[in-house]
ZAMARGU-4260 file (C-alpha; in steps of 0.2 Angstrom, whole numbers, plus 5000, padded with zeros to 4 digits):
<rodrens>
0) 5773/5727/5630 | 5787/5727/5618 | 5805/5732/5619 | 5815/5744/5609 | 5819/5731/5596
5) 5800/5727/5594 | 5802/5710/5602 | 5790/5706/5616 | 5796/5709/5633 | 5794/5697/5647
10) 5787/5709/5659 | 5773/5713/5648 | 5767/5696/5647 | 5770/5693/5665 | 5758/5707/5668
15) 5745/5699/5656 | 5748/5683/5665 | 5744/5690/5682 | 5729/5701/5677 | 5721/5686/5668
20) 5725/5674/5683 | 5717/5687/5695 | 5702/5691/5684 | 5697/5673/5683 | 5699/5670/5701
25) 5689/5685/5705 | 5675/5678/5694 | 5675/5661/5703 | 5676/5671/5720 | 5661/5681/5715
30) 5651/5665/5712 | 5656/5658/5728 | 5649/5674/5736 | 5633/5671/5728 | 5631/5653/5732
35) 5634/5657/5751 | 5625/5674/5753 | 5611/5672/5741 | 5608/5656/5730 | 5621/5648/5718
40) 5608/5649/5703 | 5612/5668/5703 | 5630/5665/5700 | 5626/5664/5681 | 5625/5683/5682
45) 5644/5684/5686 | 5648/5675/5670 | 5636/5686/5660 | 5645/5702/5668 | 5662/5695/5664
50) 5659/5691/5646 | 5649/5708/5643 | 5663/5718/5651 | 5676/5709/5641 | 5666/5711/5625
55) 5663/5729/5627 | 5681/5733/5630 | 5685/5725/5613 | 5672/5737/5605 | 5680/5752/5614
60) 5697/5747/5608 | 5690/5744/5590 | 5682/5762/5590 | 5696/5771/5598 | 5711/5761/5593
65) 5722/5776/5587 | 5720/5786/5604 | 5722/5770/5615 | 5737/5764/5605 | 5745/5781/5606
70) 5745/5780/5625 | 5744/5761/5626 | 5760/5757/5636 | 5757/5771/5649 | 5739/5766/5650
75) 5742/5748/5653 | 5755/5753/5667 | 5741/5761/5677 | 5727/5750/5673 | 5731/5738/5688
80) 5728/5752/5699 | 5712/5756/5692 | 5708/5737/5692 | 5712/5736/5711 | 5699/5751/5714
85) 5686/5744/5702 | 5687/5726/5709 | 5688/5731/5728 | 5674/5744/5726 | 5663/5734/5715
90) 5664/5720/5727 | 5660/5731/5742 | 5645/5738/5733 | 5639/5720/5727 | 5639/5714/5745
95) 5629/5730/5751 | 5616/5725/5738 | 5599/5722/5746 | 5593/5709/5733 | 5582/5696/5739
100) 5577/5681/5727 | 5561/5678/5736 | 5555/5694/5732 | 5560/5692/5714 | 5547/5678/5714
105) 5533/5689/5720 | 5523/5699/5707 | 5520/5713/5721 | 5539/5715/5725 | 5546/5710/5709
110) 5550/5727/5700 | 5563/5734/5715 | 5572/5717/5713 | 5575/5720/5694 | 5583/5737/5699
115) 5594/5728/5711 | 5600/5716/5698 | 5605/5731/5687 | 5614/5738/5702 | 5626/5721/5702
120) 5630/5725/5683 | 5635/5743/5687 | 5644/5737/5702 | 5655/5723/5694 | 5655/5728/5675
125) 5669/5741/5677 | 5681/5728/5683 | 5679/5717/5669 | 5678/5731/5657 | 5695/5737/5662
130) 5701/5719/5662 | 5696/5717/5644 | 5704/5734/5640 | 5720/5728/5647 | 5719/5711/5637
135) 5714/5720/5621 | 5727/5732/5621 | 5740/5717/5624 | 5733/5710/5608 | 5735/5727/5598
140) 5751/5732/5604 | 5758/5714/5601 | 5749/5711/5584 | 5765/5702/5578 | 5765/5690/5592
145) 5746/5685/5594 | 5749/5667/5598 | 5761/5671/5613 | 5748/5684/5619 | 5735/5673/5618
150) 5744/5658/5627 | 5749/5670/5641 | 5731/5675/5643 | 5725/5656/5643 | 5739/5650/5655
155) 5736/5665/5667 | 5717/5661/5667 | 5721/5643/5670 | 5733/5647/5684 | 5720/5658/5692
160) 5708/5645/5692 | 5718/5633/5700 | 5725/5645/5713 | 5708/5652/5719 | 5703/5634/5721
165) 5717/5631/5733 | 5714/5647/5742 | 5696/5640/5746 | 5704/5627/5758 | 5709/5642/5769
170) 5700/5657/5766 | 5681/5660/5769 | 5672/5663/5753 | 5668/5682/5758 | 5687/5685/5759
175) 5692/5677/5742 | 5689/5692/5731 | 5699/5704/5742 | 5713/5692/5742 | 5714/5692/5723
180) 5717/5710/5721 | 5735/5708/5726 | 5740/5699/5710 | 5732/5713/5701 | 5743/5726/5710
185) 5759/5715/5707 | 5756/5716/5688 | 5760/5735/5689 | 5778/5730/5694 | 5780/5721/5677
190) 5774/5737/5667 | 5786/5743/5653 | 5783/5762/5656 | 5782/5772/5672 | 5785/5756/5682
195) 5789/5765/5699 | 5775/5776/5697 | 5763/5763/5692 | 5769/5751/5706 | 5766/5766/5719
200) 5749/5769/5712 | 5744/5750/5713 | 5750/5748/5731 | 5741/5764/5737 | 5726/5758/5728
205) 5727/5740/5736 | 5730/5748/5753 | 5714/5759/5751 | 5703/5746/5745 | 5709/5733/5758
210) 5707/5745/5772 | 5689/5747/5765 | 5685/5729/5764 | 5692/5724/5780 | 5686/5739/5792
215) 5669/5742/5782 | 5654/5732/5784 | 5656/5714/5781 | 5646/5703/5770 | 5632/5693/5777
220) 5622/5678/5774 | 5604/5683/5770 | 5589/5679/5781 | 5581/5667/5769 | 5596/5654/5770
225) 5592/5639/5780 | 5606/5642/5791 | 5601/5660/5796 | 5587/5655/5809 | 5597/5641/5819
230) 5613/5651/5818 | 5605/5666/5826 | 5595/5655/5839 | 5600/5660/5857 | 5613/5647/5863
235) 5617/5641/5845 | 5636/5636/5844 | 5646/5633/5829 | 5655/5616/5832 | 5666/5616/5817
240) 5669/5625/5801 | 5676/5617/5786 | 5682/5626/5770 | 5684/5618/5753 | 5680/5621/5735
245) 5666/5610/5737 | 5658/5623/5750 | 5659/5632/5767 | 5653/5619/5779 | 5646/5624/5797
250) 5641/5611/5810 | 5629/5619/5822 | 5623/5613/5840 | 5605/5620/5841 | 5590/5614/5850
255) 5581/5614/5834 | 5592/5601/5825 | 5585/5584/5823 | 5586/5569/5812 | 5580/5572/5794
260) 5568/5558/5791 | 5550/5556/5788 | 5541/5548/5804 | 5524/5542/5805 | 5511/5553/5814
265) 5506/5538/5824 | 5523/5536/5831 | 5517/5540/5849 | 5503/5527/5848 | 5516/5515/5843
270) 5527/5518/5858 | 5541/5524/5846 | 5551/5539/5852 | 5553/5554/5841 | 5570/5558/5832
275) 5585/5563/5844 | 5593/5580/5844 | 5608/5581/5833 | 5620/5593/5826 | 5616/5601/5809
280) 5628/5601/5795 | 5626/5616/5782 | 5635/5619/5766 | 5634/5637/5759 | 5620/5641/5771
285) 5609/5625/5765 | 5606/5610/5777 | 5612/5594/5770 | 5613/5582/5785 | 5610/5579/5803
290) 5626/5573/5812 | 5625/5562/5827 | 5630/5568/5844 | 5643/5559/5854 | 5637/5543/5861
295) 5626/5528/5856 | 5615/5531/5841 | 5596/5531/5847 | 5587/5525/5832 | 5571/5517/5840
300) 5561/5528/5828 | 5567/5518/5813 | 5552/5505/5811 | 5541/5521/5810 | 5550/5529/5796
305) 5544/5530/5777 | 5560/5521/5772 | 5559/5506/5783 | 5546/5496/5771 | 5559/5486/5761
310) 5566/5478/5777 | 5548/5472/5781 | 5547/5465/5763 | 5564/5457/5763 | 5570/5452/5780
315) 5589/5451/5784 | 5596/5459/5769 | 5612/5463/5762 | 5611/5482/5758 | 5619/5495/5747
320) 5616/5511/5756 | 5617/5527/5745 | 5620/5541/5757 | 5622/5538/5776 | 5614/5554/5782
325) 5628/5558/5793 | 5628/5540/5801 | 5610/5539/5806 | 5604/5528/5791 | 5617/5515/5796
330) 5611/5514/5813 | 5593/5513/5806 | 5596/5499/5794 | 5605/5488/5807 | 5591/5491/5819
335) 5579/5486/5805 | 5589/5469/5804 | 5601/5472/5790 | 5614/5458/5789 | 5626/5468/5781
340) 5627/5486/5775 | 5639/5494/5761 | 5639/5512/5762 | 5643/5525/5748 | 5644/5544/5752
345) 5649/5555/5738 | 5649/5571/5748 | 5667/5573/5755 | 5664/5581/5771 | 5650/5570/5776
350) 5661/5555/5771 | 5674/5562/5783 | 5661/5563/5797 | 5657/5545/5794 | 5675/5539/5795
355) 5680/5550/5810 | 5664/5548/5821 | 5666/5529/5823 | 5649/5525/5815 | 5657/5512/5804
360) 5665/5502/5819 | 5652/5487/5817 | 5659/5472/5807 | 5642/5472/5797 | 5646/5490/5790
365) 5658/5493/5776 | 5662/5510/5768 | 5665/5509/5750 | 5676/5522/5741 | 5667/5521/5724
370) 5652/5529/5716 | 5635/5520/5719 | 5634/5514/5701 | 5652/5506/5702 | 5647/5498/5718
375) 5632/5491/5711 | 5642/5484/5696 | 5654/5474/5708 | 5643/5467/5721 | 5626/5458/5724
380) 5613/5465/5736 | 5596/5462/5743 | 5591/5480/5745 | 5598/5496/5737 | 5592/5510/5747
385) 5594/5528/5742 | 5593/5540/5757 | 5580/5555/5756 | 5595/5568/5758 | 5606/5560/5747
390) 5600/5570/5731 | 5603/5587/5739 | 5619/5583/5748 | 5630/5585/5733 | 5627/5594/5716
395) 5633/5578/5706 | 5622/5565/5715 | 5607/5568/5702 | 5618/5556/5691 | 5613/5542/5703
400) 5594/5543/5700 | 5595/5542/5681 | 5586/5527/5672 | 5604/5519/5668 | 5608/5520/5687
405) 5592/5512/5692 | 5595/5499/5679 | 5612/5495/5687 | 5604/5494/5704 | 5592/5482/5698
410) 5605/5471/5690 | 5615/5472/5707 | 5600/5465/5716 | 5595/5447/5721 | 5580/5438/5713
415) 5568/5445/5725 | 5578/5461/5729 | 5571/5479/5730 | 5577/5496/5725 | 5571/5509/5735
420) 5570/5527/5728 | 5566/5543/5737 | 5556/5557/5730 | 5552/5574/5739 | 5534/5579/5735
425) 5534/5595/5747 | 5535/5607/5731 | 5527/5597/5717 | 5519/5580/5715 | 5526/5580/5698
430) 5543/5575/5704 | 5536/5558/5710 | 5528/5555/5693 | 5544/5560/5684 | 5554/5548/5695
435) 5541/5536/5692 | 5543/5537/5673 | 5563/5535/5676 | 5560/5519/5686 | 5549/5512/5671
440) 5563/5515/5659 | 5577/5508/5672 | 5566/5492/5672 | 5565/5491/5654 | 5583/5494/5653
445) 5585/5479/5665 | 5576/5468/5653 | 5558/5470/5661 | 5546/5471/5647 | 5530/5476/5658
450) 5535/5487/5672 | 5518/5488/5679 | 5519/5474/5691 | 5536/5478/5697 | 5533/5494/5706
455) 5526/5500/5722 | 5523/5518/5728 | 5518/5524/5745 | 5519/5541/5753 | 5518/5553/5767
460) 5512/5571/5766 | 5529/5577/5761 | 5539/5562/5753 | 5536/5546/5743 | 5545/5531/5741
465) 5546/5521/5725 | 5550/5502/5727 | 5557/5494/5711 | 5560/5475/5709 | 5566/5463/5695
470) 5552/5451/5699 | 5534/5456/5701 | 5527/5460/5718 | 5517/5446/5725 | 5500/5449/5733
475) 5507/5444/5749 | 5520/5458/5749 | 5507/5470/5742 | 5495/5466/5758 | 5511/5467/5769
480) 5514/5486/5762 | 5495/5491/5763 | 5493/5484/5782 | 5510/5494/5786 | 5505/5509/5779
485) 5488/5508/5787 | 5496/5507/5804 | 5507/5522/5802 | 5495/5533/5792 | 5504/5533/5776
490) 5496/5532/5759 | 5499/5518/5745 | 5498/5528/5729 | 5501/5513/5717 | 5502/5493/5717
495) 5498/5482/5703 | 5479/5480/5701 | 5476/5495/5713 | 5456/5501/5713 | 5460/5520/5712
500) 5442/5525/5716 | 5441/5513/5731 | 5458/5520/5737 | 5452/5538/5738 | 5440/5534/5752
505) 5455/5530/5764 | 5468/5543/5761 | 5477/5550/5776 | 5487/5564/5768 | 5479/5576/5756
510) 5490/5578/5740 | 5481/5590/5728 | 5488/5593/5711 | 5497/5609/5706 | 5491/5619/5690
515) 5500/5633/5682 | 5486/5636/5669 | 5473/5639/5682 | 5486/5647/5694 | 5479/5638/5710
520) 5482/5621/5719 | 5469/5611/5713 | 5459/5604/5728 | 5442/5596/5730 | 5429/5592/5744
525) 5438/5576/5748 | 5456/5571/5750 | 5466/5569/5734 | 5482/5559/5730 | 5489/5567/5714
530) 5502/5553/5712 | 5489/5539/5712 | 5478/5549/5700 | 5491/5547/5686 | 5503/5533/5692
535) 5495/5520/5681 | 5496/5531/5665 | 5514/5536/5669 | 5520/5517/5671 | 5510/5513/5655
540) 5519/5528/5646 | 5503/5537/5642 | 5499/5555/5642 | 5493/5563/5658 | 5487/5580/5663
545) 5503/5583/5673 | 5513/5578/5658 | 5505/5593/5649 | 5510/5605/5663 | 5526/5598/5668
550) 5542/5589/5660 | 5540/5571/5665 | 5553/5563/5653 | 5564/5550/5663 | 5580/5557/5670
555) 5594/5549/5660 | 5613/5550/5659 | 5611/5562/5644 | 5599/5574/5654 | 5604/5570/5673
560) 5593/5585/5679 | 5582/5580/5693 | 5575/5597/5695 | 5570/5601/5679 | 5551/5598/5678
565) 5546/5615/5671 | 5541/5616/5653 | 5549/5632/5648 | 5537/5633/5632 | 5524/5638/5646
570) 5534/5653/5652 | 5519/5665/5653 | 5509/5653/5665 | 5526/5649/5675 | 5528/5668/5677
575) 5510/5670/5686 | 5515/5658/5699 | 5533/5662/5702 | 5531/5662/5721 | 5527/5643/5722
580) 5543/5638/5711 | 5556/5628/5720 | 5573/5636/5722 | 5581/5622/5712 | 5570/5626/5697
585) 5575/5644/5696 | 5591/5641/5688 | 5581/5638/5670 | 5573/5655/5672 | 5589/5664/5676
590) 5598/5656/5661 | 5583/5662/5650 | 5586/5681/5657 | 5605/5680/5655 | 5602/5673/5637
595) 5591/5688/5633 | 5602/5701/5638 | 5618/5692/5631 | 5610/5692/5614 | 5607/5711/5616
600) 5626/5713/5620 | 5631/5701/5606 | 5620/5712/5593 | 5629/5728/5599 | 5646/5720/5596
605) 5641/5714/5579 | 5635/5732/5575 | 5652/5739/5579 | 5658/5740/5561 | 5642/5750/5557
610) 5648/5763/5570 | 5665/5765/5563 | 5664/5762/5544 | 5679/5771/5540 | 5689/5760/5552
615) 5683/5744/5545 | 5684/5748/5528 | 5702/5742/5524 | 5697/5725/5532 | 5686/5721/5516
620) 5672/5708/5519 | 5667/5706/5537 | 5655/5692/5535 | 5667/5678/5537 | 5676/5685/5553
625) 5658/5688/5560 | 5655/5670/5557 | 5672/5662/5561 | 5675/5671/5578 | 5656/5669/5584
630) 5656/5651/5580 | 5673/5648/5590 | 5666/5657/5604 | 5650/5646/5605 | 5659/5630/5601
635) 5672/5631/5614 | 5660/5634/5628 | 5648/5620/5622 | 5662/5608/5623 | 5668/5615/5640
640) 5651/5613/5648 | 5648/5595/5642 | 5665/5590/5649 | 5661/5598/5666 | 5645/5589/5667
645) 5651/5572/5662 | 5666/5574/5673 | 5656/5579/5689 | 5647/5562/5686 | 5664/5553/5684
650) 5673/5561/5698 | 5657/5561/5709 | 5660/5580/5713 | 5655/5595/5703 | 5668/5606/5711
655) 5683/5595/5707 | 5676/5592/5690 | 5674/5610/5686 | 5693/5614/5692 | 5700/5600/5683
660) 5691/5604/5667 | 5692/5622/5667 | 5711/5623/5672 | 5716/5610/5660 | 5707/5616/5645
665) 5714/5634/5647 | 5732/5628/5650 | 5731/5616/5636 | 5723/5628/5625 | 5737/5640/5629
670) 5749/5627/5623 | 5740/5625/5607 | 5740/5644/5605 | 5758/5645/5609 | 5762/5632/5595
675) 5750/5640/5582 | 5765/5651/5576 | 5773/5637/5569 | 5758/5638/5555 | 5761/5656/5552
680) 5765/5654/5534 | 5752/5640/5531 | 5737/5645/5543 | 5724/5635/5534 | 5734/5619/5535
685) 5734/5623/5554 | 5716/5626/5555 | 5713/5610/5545 | 5723/5600/5557 | 5715/5608/5572
690) 5698/5606/5566 | 5701/5588/5561 | 5707/5583/5578 | 5692/5592/5586 | 5679/5583/5576
695) 5688/5566/5579 | 5688/5569/5598 | 5669/5575/5598 | 5665/5559/5589 | 5674/5549/5601
700) 5666/5558/5615 | 5649/5556/5608 | 5651/5538/5606 | 5662/5532/5620 | 5661/5544/5635
705) 5647/5535/5644 | 5653/5517/5641 | 5671/5521/5645 | 5666/5531/5662 | 5656/5517/5668
710) 5669/5504/5664 | 5682/5513/5673 | 5671/5521/5687 | 5678/5509/5700 | 5696/5515/5699
715) 5703/5527/5712 | 5699/5545/5711 | 5717/5550/5706 | 5717/5537/5692 | 5700/5544/5685
720) 5707/5561/5686 | 5723/5556/5676 | 5713/5547/5663 | 5702/5563/5660 | 5719/5574/5658
725) 5726/5562/5646 | 5710/5563/5636 | 5708/5581/5637 | 5726/5586/5632 | 5725/5583/5613
730) 5707/5591/5612 | 5712/5606/5621 | 5728/5609/5612 | 5719/5608/5596 | 5705/5620/5603
735) 5719/5633/5606 | 5725/5634/5588 | 5709/5641/5578 | 5707/5658/5587 | 5726/5664/5585
740) 5726/5657/5567 | 5710/5668/5563 | 5718/5683/5570 | 5732/5681/5559 | 5721/5683/5544
745) 5712/5700/5548 | 5717/5717/5548 | 5725/5721/5563 | 5721/5740/5567 | 5703/5738/5569
750) 5697/5720/5567 | 5709/5713/5579 | 5700/5720/5596 | 5683/5718/5587 | 5687/5699/5585
755) 5692/5698/5603 | 5675/5706/5607 | 5665/5694/5595 | 5673/5679/5604 | 5668/5685/5620
760) 5651/5691/5616 | 5647/5673/5609 | 5655/5665/5624 | 5641/5675/5634 | 5628/5668/5623
765) 5635/5650/5624 | 5634/5648/5643 | 5615/5650/5644 | 5612/5642/5628 | 5622/5627/5633
770) 5613/5625/5650 | 5596/5626/5642 | 5601/5614/5629 | 5607/5601/5641 | 5591/5603/5651
775) 5579/5603/5635 | 5589/5592/5622 | 5603/5583/5632 | 5621/5583/5633 | 5624/5575/5617
780) 5616/5589/5608 | 5630/5601/5614 | 5644/5589/5605 | 5634/5589/5589 | 5631/5608/5590
785) 5649/5610/5594 | 5655/5600/5578 | 5644/5609/5568 | 5650/5626/5573 | 5668/5620/5570
790) 5665/5614/5553 | 5657/5631/5549 | 5673/5640/5557 | 5683/5630/5544 | 5672/5634/5530
795) 5672/5653/5534 | 5690/5655/5538 | 5693/5673/5534 | 5701/5678/5518 | 5717/5687/5523
800) 5716/5706/5521 | 5730/5716/5512 | 5734/5723/5530 | 5735/5707/5538 | 5746/5700/5523
</rodrens>
């Protein structure tokens, strides 16, 4: 990648830019494949495979540097052709893998699935090993221009992330990975040696792999996905398909599609018709809503639904409806007597169906363009009603179920207003208890000292509703609720002054507790109500049996994870009952598995100097480089994941948040790397400046992120995105300085690729560590840990070796 004068050649950096761009795009494409064909939780493997491949390549270059450098330029020329073959072949084999997550959760079928997981690594690791080899050689062959190499790598990665997100608007997720092989082949045309032969080899490799991927067996959605059965029902029709970075959406016309609502078993006795036929809307194979068919909405069933109680207790209300359920909830509320309905819908495609379907033509209905919390801060309502399917309709919607959100809703209600919170209890009754603890804390944040008289809980067999009010519920309202539930065979699980023993005599829907310790679902000779058994204790913030088995701490802005009730300290007990775990809880266990294997690979990288003592002897003391580059790898990722999580709430969409944060951090860090050369003669001064800026920004984020976001949440999306970019730019530029500055202080022959491997290896560790930390200790802990790591990196800045000097 250098010309005859020793100066860096543009073509070499162009090829690095293209390879980096394509490799990051390929990584995102693989995560999309897992989200559609399997479950998105297993996309964590892709991150692990990527970083392991990059780290191992750095180890290989460190161990065999002399041989690789001798043939480095020629090797780089033909690596794009090898990358095309490895990428295309690896993707083909990965899509043929029969891995089934449901069988992974069964003790009998577990072992074969572990073998299939290993096959994913064998299929995809070669591509990222070769990618890492290309990048590592770029560093080694241009050791005098480290800042430019690193800037090209980061800029390419940022461009690749942005490009693949744009491609998602036009390409199916299964065709993304094949499309990203083309820029890799193009990289061969910028090689510095044997350009013609390298280009011919790359084009031939591209033609062969694309032929295989186009004409060979095509990837399929697995039969355990919700969309599989209705999609393969005779007569099923795909009415529409929408492609976007948020997901791949299918609208199905199928006789099995009906309104997703909890209706009384007594509906027939009440002369209430059942829910009408609908279209079904699926995102990445998961059903997210029912879509009304053309014509008037038939919502005569509304008075028999679990969610209709607030309209009995507070007639003719002004309502903030959080999630419109495709439009059905709007019709239900109007039929229940709502005087006015403000609708918020975070899910972009669902929002489009509302606007295009004419479901908001009634003058009593208004569609708001802001987050529910922002809407609550700007208006006053009699009822704030969260729809049953709102939580699962978009990844970022868990932020609207936090204690802070509940407090905001309460502040927005009138004196006798009601906040109605849905809870699915099909998997664990513990979800209702945790949401009850969240409602308790929301009431306290809203100024209610004794929440016990401000909460009502009632349920069916599958769902519960928690009603919360700033004023105590009166005896008359409680009597209305009990009579209404009796008429519809619903159960009241909590009201102030409830006689628990007496209530058990009239339970309509048995709800036994779940026990991991005993390995069974607990039951008795009579009907049970696991929520009623512990509701009073949870509201009083006392210890409960479920609190010992599950994580019942309130959902907060710092820990906005609704599906996080498993106590990972009880891993042995959980492992015995894997088959009963909800899919949403699997992510934590996958992160633990990824963390275990990433630690193993990190130890291998750390042991590299022991495997080649002679090569590393000229570099002197290796303790400082180990601590320095490991701290940078961990710290950068912790900050990135914090920002993605906060931006998901701020922008109301995880996909756009991921795109904005990842792209901007990579590009601006590339700018920081490019200017790091200005500190070539005073690297410690440059590191002091960068570390100081990072620590100041981390302190500001820790103190001000949530208040600033809440204060500006009502701004248009574009304005919020621009504010994020303005805030991110200085931080990201500073984050781009330490790595190239550290490389300038080490011995180039062997330590340079090893340092690259260290950074990658600990980036592997950082991803599951960050995910587990946010779940267990909160997002703020990521900033504290990152600040500590960057302070450590400053203190252990490598002492320049003779070779480096």
